[in-house]
Structure formats: C-alpha cells, structure tokens
C-alpha positions in Angstrom: -31.1 5.5 168.0 -28.6 7.1 170.3 -28.0 3.8 172.0 -27.2 2.1 168.8 -24.7 4.7 167.9 -23.0 4.4 171.3 -22.9 0.6 171.0 -21.3 1.0 167.5 -18.7 3.3 169.1 -18.0 0.8 171.7 -17.6 -2.1 169.2 -15.1 0.0 167.2 -13.1 0.7 170.2 -13.2 -2.8 171.4 -11.9 -3.9 168.0 -9.1 -1.5 168.2 -8.1 -2.6 171.7 -8.3 -6.3 170.5 -5.7 -5.4 167.8 -3.5 -3.1 169.9 -4.0 -3.8 173.7 -1.9 -0.7 174.6 -4.7 1.5 173.3 -7.1 0.6 176.2 -6.7 4.0 178.0 -7.5 5.8 174.8 -10.5 3.6 174.3 -11.7 4.4 177.8 -11.4 8.1 177.2 -13.1 7.8 173.8 -16.0 5.9 175.5 -16.5 8.6 178.1 -16.2 11.4 175.5 -18.5 9.5 173.2 -21.2 9.1 175.9 -21.0 12.9 176.6 -21.1 13.7 172.9 -24.0 11.3 172.0 -26.2 11.6 175.1 -25.5 14.9 176.9 -24.4 17.7 174.6 -26.7 20.4 173.8 -27.3 20.7 170.1 -26.5 24.1 168.5 -29.5 26.3 167.8 -30.4 27.1 164.3 -31.4 30.7 164.5 
C-alpha cells in the first residue's frame, strides 16, 4: 500500500513537471520528502 501511495505521488509530481518544467527541483525535493514521510517516519503513539 505504501508503494502505491509513493507511485501516486511521483505521478502527480511528474504531471506538474510536465506542465511547468521549471518546477523540477521542487518535484525532486517533494519526492525525497515523500519517501521519508511514507516509508521512514515514526507514527505518533496513541497513549
């Protein structure tokens, strides 16, 4: 499920870069941040 969410994020970013090529650096930063957020963050505890 996480992989599908990341692929969806990449598809959205690719669409944005396709429309406005100047945004490629923002898309790279969002892809890196998205990978961290989806795969590596520690979920908050529900105490």
